[in-house]
C-alpha positions as CSV (number, residue, x, y, z in Angstrom):
1,X,-38.2,48.0,84.3
2,X,-37.7,44.7,86.0
3,X,-34.5,42.8,86.6
4,X,-34.0,39.2,87.8
5,X,-30.7,38.4,89.4
6,X,-29.6,35.0,90.6
7,X,-26.9,34.4,93.2
8,X,-25.6,31.6,95.4
9,X,-23.9,29.4,92.9
10,X,-20.4,28.1,93.3
11,X,-18.4,24.9,93.9
12,X,-19.8,22.2,96.1
13,X,-18.7,18.7,96.9
14,X,-20.9,15.7,96.1
15,X,-23.4,15.3,99.0
16,X,-23.1,19.0,99.8
17,X,-25.6,21.8,99.6
18,X,-26.1,25.2,98.0
19,X,-29.0,27.7,98.1
20,X,-29.7,29.8,95.1
21,X,-31.6,33.1,95.3
22,X,-33.4,34.9,92.5
23,X,-34.3,38.5,93.4
24,X,-36.7,40.6,91.3
25,X,-36.1,44.3,91.5
26,X,-37.3,47.4,89.8
27,X,-41.0,48.0,89.0
28,X,-42.1,44.8,90.7
29,X,-45.6,44.4,92.2
30,X,-45.4,40.7,92.7
31,X,-43.9,37.4,91.4
32,X,-46.8,35.4,90.1
33,X,-44.9,32.2,89.3
34,X,-41.3,31.1,89.0
35,X,-39.2,28.4,87.6
36,X,-35.6,27.2,88.0
37,X,-34.0,25.8,84.9
38,X,-30.5,24.4,84.4
39,X,-28.4,24.0,81.4
40,X,-25.3,21.8,81.2
41,X,-22.8,22.0,78.4
42,X,-24.0,20.0,75.4
43,X,-27.4,19.4,77.0
44,X,-30.8,20.8,76.5
45,X,-32.2,23.3,79.1
46,X,-34.0,21.4,81.8
47,X,-36.9,22.6,84.0
48,X,-36.0,21.4,87.5
49,X,-38.5,23.2,89.8
50,X,-41.5,25.4,89.5
51,X,-43.9,27.2,91.8
52,X,-47.1,28.7,90.4
53,X,-49.5,31.4,91.5
54,X,-51.3,29.0,93.9
55,X,-47.9,27.9,95.3
56,X,-48.3,24.5,93.6
57,X,-44.8,23.1,93.3
58,X,-43.4,20.6,90.8
59,X,-39.9,19.1,90.5
60,X,-38.2,17.1,87.8
61,X,-37.6,13.5,88.6
62,X,-33.9,14.2,88.6
63,X,-34.0,16.5,91.6
64,X,-37.2,15.4,93.5
65,X,-36.4,14.8,97.1
66,X,-33.2,16.8,97.0
67,X,-34.2,20.3,95.8
68,X,-36.7,22.6,97.4
69,X,-38.2,25.7,95.7
70,X,-39.7,28.4,97.8
71,X,-40.5,32.1,97.7
72,X,-40.6,35.1,100.0
73,X,-43.2,37.4,98.5
74,X,-42.2,40.3,100.8
75,X,-38.7,40.2,99.4
76,X,-39.6,39.4,95.8
77,X,-37.2,36.5,96.0
78,X,-37.4,32.9,94.9
79,X,-35.0,30.3,96.4
80,X,-33.8,26.9,95.3
81,X,-32.3,24.8,98.2
82,X,-30.2,22.1,96.8
83,X,-29.2,19.2,99.0
84,X,-27.3,16.0,98.4
85,X,-25.7,17.4,95.3
86,X,-24.4,15.1,92.6
87,X,-21.9,15.7,89.9
88,X,-24.7,15.6,87.3
89,X,-26.2,18.7,89.0
90,X,-23.4,20.7,87.5
91,X,-24.9,23.4,85.2
92,X,-25.8,27.0,84.8
93,X,-29.0,27.6,86.8
94,X,-31.4,30.1,85.5
95,X,-34.4,31.8,87.1
96,X,-37.5,32.5,85.1
97,X,-40.5,34.3,86.6
98,X,-43.8,35.7,85.6
99,X,-43.9,39.1,87.2
100,X,-46.7,41.6,87.7
101,X,-45.3,45.1,87.4
102,X,-46.4,48.2,89.2
103,X,-48.3,49.0,86.0
104,X,-50.2,45.8,86.6
105,X,-48.8,44.2,83.5
106,X,-47.6,40.6,83.6
107,X,-44.5,39.6,81.7
108,X,-41.9,36.8,81.6
109,X,-38.4,37.5,82.7
110,X,-35.1,35.6,82.9
111,X,-32.1,36.1,85.0
112,X,-28.5,35.8,83.7
113,X,-27.8,32.5,85.4
114,X,-25.5,31.3,88.1
115,X,-22.9,28.5,87.7
116,X,-23.2,25.5,90.0
117,X,-20.3,23.0,89.9
118,X,-20.3,19.8,91.9
119,X,-17.0,18.2,92.1
120,X,-14.7,16.5,94.6
């Protein structure tokens, strides 16, 4: 079994920074690819950052230049560094990853989400 757990959310002031972590645990051989999504109340889920198996990275226009996705393969962890936060970044942030298990099966997993609130 595999679990994805996000952490690092909280309250930040406009212009501030937060770093989210997404840790894969259990029968994990490797994280093949990962995405960070966010969902604000009354809005559709938005893909904000992704990193694929070749470490090719993409960002949504709304966060480009402010957010950085990265991963530590040794720790089975994906990060989202968020700088220059804006009030419109307020949302639940969810980690999604394609994980290769120790049985060498690849499946898609989701974390439970972590709340990010940007407010003065």
